[in-house]
C-alpha positions in Angstrom: 0.0 0.0 0.0 1.5 3.4 -1.0 1.5 6.3 1.4 -0.8 9.3 0.8 2.3 11.4 0.2 3.6 9.1 -2.5 0.2 8.9 -4.2 0.1 12.7 -4.2 3.5 13.1 -5.7 2.7 10.5 -8.5 -0.5 12.3 -9.3 1.2 15.7 -9.4 3.8 14.3 -11.8 1.1 13.1 -14.1 -0.7 16.4 -13.8 2.3 18.3 -15.1 2.9 15.7 -17.9 6.2 14.5 -16.4 4.7 11.0 -16.9 3.2 10.3 -20.3 1.7 7.2 -22.0 1.8 6.3 -25.7 4.5 5.0 -27.9 7.9 6.6 -27.3 11.3 5.9 -28.8 13.9 5.7 -26.0 17.6 6.6 -26.2 18.4 2.9 -26.4 16.3 2.7 -29.7 13.5 0.6 -28.2 9.9 1.8 -28.0 8.2 2.2 -24.7 4.5 2.7 -23.7 5.6 5.1 -21.0 7.8 8.2 -21.0 9.1 10.0 -18.0 10.5 13.6 -18.2 11.5 14.8 -14.8 13.2 18.0 -16.1 9.8 19.6 -15.8 9.8 19.7 -12.0 12.2 22.7 -11.9 9.3 24.8 -12.9 7.2 23.7 -10.0 9.1 24.7 -6.8 6.6 23.3 -4.3 6.6 19.9 -6.0 10.4 20.0 -6.3 10.7 20.6 -2.5 8.2 17.8 -1.8 10.1 15.4 -4.0 13.4 16.3 -2.5 12.3 15.8 1.0 10.5 12.5 0.2 13.5 11.3 -1.6 16.0 11.8 1.2 13.4 10.4 3.7 13.2 7.2 1.8 16.8 6.3 2.8 17.2 3.7 5.6 18.4 5.4 8.8 21.6 3.3 8.6 22.7 5.0 5.4 25.9 7.0 6.0 27.1 9.9 3.9 28.9 13.2 4.3 28.0 14.9 1.0 25.5 14.7 -1.8 26.1 14.9 -5.5 23.3 15.1 -8.1 23.7 13.4 -11.5 23.8 16.2 -14.1 21.6 17.7 -15.2 18.1 16.8 -14.0 19.1 15.7 -10.5 21.1 18.8 -9.8 18.1 20.9 -8.5 16.9 17.9 -6.5 20.4 17.6 -4.9 20.5 21.3 -4.3 17.1 21.3 -2.5 18.3 18.4 -0.3 21.5 20.1 0.5 20.0 23.5 1.4 17.0 22.0 3.3 19.0 19.5 5.3 22.3 21.4 5.7 24.2 18.7 3.9 27.3 19.8 1.9 27.1 19.2 -1.8 29.6 18.7 -4.6 29.0 18.9 -8.4 30.2 16.7 -11.1 31.1 18.4 -14.4 29.6 16.7 -17.3 32.0 18.5 -19.6 35.5 19.0 -18.1 36.9 22.4 -19.0 40.1 22.6 -21.0 41.3 25.6 -18.9 41.6 26.6 -15.3 41.7 23.6 -12.9 40.2 21.1 -15.4 38.4 19.6 -12.4 35.8 16.9 -12.8 34.4 17.5 -9.3 33.6 21.0 -8.0 33.2 21.9 -4.3 34.9 21.4 -1.0 35.6 17.9 0.2 38.2 15.7 1.8 39.6 12.3 0.9 37.6 9.4 2.3 34.4 11.3 2.8 31.2 9.4 1.7 29.2 10.9 -1.1 25.5 10.0 -1.7 24.5 10.2 -5.4 21.1 11.7 -6.1 19.4 10.7 -9.4 16.0 11.3 -10.9 15.5 8.1 -12.9 17.5 4.8 -13.1 17.2 2.4 -16.0 20.6 0.7 -16.7 22.5 2.5 -13.9 24.9 4.0 -16.4 24.4 7.6 -15.4 25.0 6.8 -11.7 28.2 5.0 -12.6 29.3 7.9 -14.8 29.0 10.1 -11.7 30.5 7.6 -9.3 33.7 7.2 -11.3 35.0 10.8 -11.0 33.9 11.0 -7.4 35.9 7.9 -6.6 38.8 9.2 -8.6 38.8 12.4 -6.5 39.2 10.3 -3.3 35.5 10.1 -2.2 33.7 6.9 -1.3 30.4 6.1 -3.1 28.4 3.3 -1.5 24.8 4.4 -2.0 22.6 6.2 -4.5 19.0 7.3 -4.1 16.7 7.7 -7.1 13.3 9.2 -7.5 12.0 6.5 -9.9 13.5 3.0 -10.5 12.4 1.7 -13.9 13.3 -1.8 -12.7 15.3 -2.6 -15.8 18.6 -3.9 -14.4 20.0 -0.7 -12.9 19.8 -1.9 -9.3 21.7 -5.1 -10.1 24.4 -3.3 -12.2 25.0 -0.8 -9.4 25.3 -3.5 -6.8 28.0 -5.2 -9.0 29.9 -1.9 -8.7 29.5 -1.6 -5.0 26.6 0.8 -4.9 23.3 0.2 -3.2 20.3 1.7 -4.9 17.4 3.2 -2.9 14.3 4.3 -4.7 11.5 6.6 -3.8 9.1 4.7 -6.0 9.3 1.9 -8.5 7.8 2.2 -11.9 5.4 -0.6 -11.4 4.1 1.0 -8.2 3.7 4.4 -10.0 1.6 2.9 -12.8 -0.5 0.9 -10.2 -1.2 4.2 -8.4 -2.2 5.9 -11.6 -4.5 3.0 -12.5 -6.1 2.9 -9.1 -6.8 6.7 -9.3 -8.3 6.4 -12.7 -5.6 8.1 -14.6 -4.7 5.2 -16.9 -6.7 2.1 -18.0 -6.0 -1.5 -16.9 -5.0 -2.1 -20.5 -2.3 0.6 -20.4 -1.0 -0.8 -17.1 -0.8 -4.2 -18.7 1.2 -2.7 -21.7 3.7 -1.1 -19.3 4.1 -4.3 -17.2 4.6 -6.4 -20.4 7.2 -3.9 -21.6 9.1 -4.1 -18.3 8.9 -7.9 -18.3 10.4 -8.0 -21.9 13.1 -5.5 -21.0 14.2 -6.5 -17.6 17.9 -5.9 -18.3 19.0 -2.9 -20.2 22.7 -3.1 -21.0 24.9 -0.3 -19.9 25.5 1.7 -23.1 29.0 2.1 -24.4 30.0 5.6 -25.0 30.6 6.5 -28.7 34.2 7.6 -28.9 35.6 9.9 -31.6 38.2 8.4 -33.8 41.4 8.7 -31.8 43.8 11.4 -32.9 46.8 9.7 -34.5 50.3 10.4 -33.2 53.8 9.8 -34.4 55.3 6.8 -32.6 57.8 7.5 -29.9 60.5 5.7 -31.8 60.1 8.0 -34.8 60.0 11.0 -32.5 63.4 10.0 -31.0 65.0 10.5 -34.4 63.5 14.0 -34.6 64.7 15.1 -31.1 67.6 17.6 -31.2 68.5 17.2 -27.5 70.3 14.0 -26.4 68.2 13.7 -23.2 65.0 14.1 -25.2 66.1 11.5 -27.7 67.1 9.1 -24.9 63.8 9.6 -23.1 61.9 8.6 -26.2 64.2 5.6 -26.6 63.7 4.5 -23.0 60.0 4.7 -23.4 60.1 2.4 -26.4 62.5 0.0 -24.8 60.5 -0.4 -21.6 57.1 0.1 -23.2 56.5 2.7 -20.5 55.2 6.3 -20.6 54.9 6.4 -16.8 56.7 9.0 -14.6 56.6 8.4 -10.9 56.2 11.6 -8.8 58.2 10.5 -5.8 56.9 13.1 -3.4 57.8 11.2 -0.2 59.0 12.5 3.2 62.6 11.4 3.2 65.5 10.6 0.9 65.6 7.1 2.2 62.0 6.5 1.2 62.6 8.0 -2.2 65.5 5.7 -2.9 63.5 2.7 -1.7 60.5 3.4 -3.9 62.7 4.2 -6.9 64.2 0.8 -6.6 60.9 -0.9 -6.2 59.1 0.6 -9.2 62.1 1.5 -11.3 61.6 -1.3 -13.8 58.1 0.1 -14.6 58.9 3.8 -15.2 60.6 5.9 -17.9 61.1 8.9 -15.6 61.3 9.6 -11.9 60.3 13.1 -10.6 61.8 14.4 -7.5 61.4 17.4 -5.2 64.8 17.3 -3.6 64.3 20.4 -1.5 61.6 18.7 0.7 64.0 15.9 1.9 65.2 16.6 5.4 67.8 13.8 5.3 69.4 14.9 2.0 73.1 14.2 1.9 75.8 14.9 -0.6 75.8 11.3 -1.9 72.0 11.3 -2.6 72.5 12.2 -6.2 75.0 9.4 -6.9 72.8 6.8 -5.1 69.7 7.8 -7.2 71.8 7.8 -10.4 72.9 4.2 -9.6 69.3 3.1 -9.2 68.3 5.0 -12.4 71.1 3.3 -14.3 70.2 -0.1 -12.9 66.5 0.2 -14.0 67.1 2.4 -17.1 65.0 5.4 -16.3 65.7 9.2 -16.3 65.7 11.5 -13.4 63.5 14.7 -13.4 64.1 17.2 -10.7 60.9 19.3 -10.4 62.8 22.4 -9.4 60.5 24.9 -11.3 63.2 27.5 -11.8 61.8 31.0 -12.1 64.5 33.6 -11.6 66.7 35.5 -14.0 69.3 33.7 -16.1 72.3 34.4 -13.9 70.6 33.3 -10.7 69.2 30.1 -12.1 72.6 29.2 -13.5 74.0 29.2 -9.9 70.9 27.4 -8.5 71.3 24.7 -11.2 75.0 24.0 -10.8 75.8 25.0 -7.2 74.2 25.2 -3.8 73.6 22.2 -1.5 71.8 20.0 -4.1 74.2 20.1 -7.1 71.2 19.3 -9.3 73.2 19.5 -12.5 75.3 16.5 -11.4 72.5 14.0 -11.2 69.3 15.2 -12.8 68.8 14.4 -16.5 65.8 16.9 -16.7 64.7 20.0 -14.8 61.8 22.4 -15.5 61.3 26.1 -15.5 58.6 28.8 -15.6 59.0 31.4 -18.4 57.8 34.3 -16.2 61.2 35.9 -16.4 61.4 35.5 -20.2 63.7 33.5 -22.5 66.8 34.5 -20.5 66.0 31.7 -18.0 66.4 29.2 -20.7 69.7 30.8 -21.8 71.0 30.6 -18.2 70.1 27.0 -17.7 71.3 26.0 -21.1 74.7 27.5 -20.4 75.4 24.8 -17.9 73.0 22.0 -18.9 73.5 21.6 -22.6 77.3 20.8 -22.4 76.3 18.0 -20.0 73.6 16.7 -22.3 70.8 17.7 -20.0 67.2 18.7 -21.0 64.6 21.2 -19.9 60.8 21.1 -19.6 58.9 24.3 -19.7 55.8 24.8 -17.6 53.2 25.6 -20.3 50.1 24.9 -18.2 49.3 24.2 -14.6 46.3 22.7 -12.9 46.0 24.9 -9.8 43.0 27.1 -9.4 43.5 30.7 -10.7 46.8 30.0 -12.3 48.0 32.4 -15.1 49.6 29.8 -17.3 47.0 30.0 -20.0 46.4 31.5 -23.4 49.3 33.9 -24.4 51.5 32.5 -21.6 51.2 29.0 -23.0 51.8 30.3 -26.6 54.9 32.1 -25.4 56.2 28.8 -23.8 55.7 27.0 -27.1 57.7 29.7 -29.0 60.5 29.6 -26.5 60.7 25.9 -26.8 60.9 26.0 -30.6 63.6 28.7 -30.4 65.6 26.5 -28.0 64.8 23.0 -29.2 68.5 22.0 -28.7 67.9 22.2 -24.9 64.1 22.3 -24.3 62.7 18.8 -24.7 59.1 19.6 -24.1 56.4 20.8 -21.6 54.6 20.2 -18.4 51.0 20.5 -19.8 47.4 19.8 -18.9 45.6 19.6 -22.2 47.8 20.1 -25.2 45.1 18.8 -27.5 43.2 22.0 -26.7 46.0 24.3 -27.8 45.3 26.2 -31.1 47.9 24.0 -32.9 47.4 20.9 -30.8 50.4 19.3 -29.2 52.6 20.7 -31.9 56.1 19.7 -32.8 56.4 15.9 -32.4 60.1 16.3 -31.4 58.9 17.9 -28.1 57.3 15.8 -25.4 54.3 16.5 -23.1 54.1 15.3 -19.5 50.9 15.7 -17.5 50.5 15.4 -13.7 47.4 14.4 -11.7 46.7 11.0 -13.3 44.6 8.4 -11.4 43.1 5.1 -12.1 39.3 4.7 -12.0 38.6 1.0 -11.8 35.4 0.0 -13.7 35.3 3.3 -15.5 36.5 1.9 -18.8 33.3 -0.1 -19.4 31.4 3.1 -19.7 34.0 4.9 -21.8 34.1 7.7 -19.2 37.6 9.0 -18.5 38.5 11.4 -15.8 42.3 12.1 -15.7 42.9 8.5 -16.3 45.9 7.3 -18.4 43.6 6.9 -21.3 42.1 10.4 -21.1 45.5 12.1 -20.7 47.2 10.2 -23.5 44.3 9.7 -26.0 42.0 12.7 -25.4 44.3 15.4 -24.1 47.2 14.6 -26.4 49.9 14.1 -23.8 52.8 11.6 -23.9 53.8 10.9 -20.3 51.5 10.3 -17.4 52.8 11.6 -14.0 51.5 9.6 -11.1 52.1 10.2 -7.4 49.9 9.0 -4.6 48.2 6.3 -6.8 51.6 4.5 -6.6 53.2 5.9 -3.5 50.3 5.2 -1.2 49.4 1.8 -2.8 49.7 -1.3 -0.7 52.0 -2.7 -3.4 53.7 0.2 -5.2 55.3 -2.1 -7.8 51.9 -3.7 -8.8 50.2 -0.3 -8.9 53.0 1.1 -11.1 52.7 -1.9 -13.4 48.9 -1.2 -13.8 49.5 2.4 -14.6 52.3 1.6 -17.1 50.1 -0.9 -18.9 47.1 1.5 -19.2 49.3 4.3 -20.3 51.1 2.3 -22.9 47.9 0.7 -24.2 46.4 4.2 -24.6 49.5 5.2 -26.6 49.4 2.2 -28.9 45.7 2.8 -29.6 46.5 6.4 -30.5 49.5 5.8 -32.9 49.5 6.4 -36.6 
């Protein structure tokens, strides 16, 4: 027996034509005797509030969550109502990730490990909930439950359960149709048609996203022949030899930890990125120890120094000081804020030693200024100094006016994470595949996904395989 509140909501949905009966072609291509369009409820604020409150009240008291997130777009106003009325923090998933700014998939304030409840208006196959769960999980949030206004009872509940998500529904489609029949809104014959349709379409397959034809790229081996800098050439060659486009961001607390993890995952990586100035136990022999491990496993060392001063100063910072970076780092990087003189200064000491330089053409931090003309200036400086500059730190080179550009120059992108299960939906959120295939980068830079893994070597292997597979699928 349905509650009076539920009956009232179902009747109101029918009154505003959010529920229609006839013969409708669905997105899947099949024809249905019922069509539900819940986008209309935004124009009926009283009904929207009633639905939002009934929806959140339908959850078992044992359901635990810290945040809510509405599936874009129809469920966003529902989630907003729930958040505002119940003082529950909300985050938003971007359906289209920006090519500029932070390029975030999830907007809002949250912490790793918090539990996010997904709000949805209608569930059929469960695909839309999974598409939202993937970037939430990639951002470090836990997703264990989803609550939906209407469950069409066509396999979504089971699909979500297989992916670790329990579905809670305000009302099931069969119950909704029964209410409408009992209240004289539809005939017994129409109810029978809907029930027959549901019986014949009990399992709707999660649709595969249609992907654009991948942009072709020049293979790394061919690009090695184009590189003018010996370190750039060697990096391409190492990538081919090891079938790896993986760079480990070894941002650990001590030099001892760094050397240990470098040895554990060295066979999987082509490049190891360090921040030597954060190591409290740095000693003069650190560089030689790391070089020994790099030679053992055949990877290059990239000191993420981010030089930014005038040419004379960076020359001294590069060669001298406590860290003696020039002696052990194959690659360093620099901002171009001080102009091309910074490259001249670093080249003065680095080029005779066969070293290489990456320019910071883009950054992912909020409000950064490395966009537009700044990025274009970095590209020009790289072209003018291609004997020393080997490429860029970039976020989305495919979005640049000329795309990734000169194939002799390499692109490395930070902030890469695995999203287990996301591949089946074709949804990529800063995964190896999206960075390599969609954003046009060459090297994936991975930190916590490997460093914090129970088995760093196994995690590194998984990233390496996914990154390399994305490259192979994207080659000419």
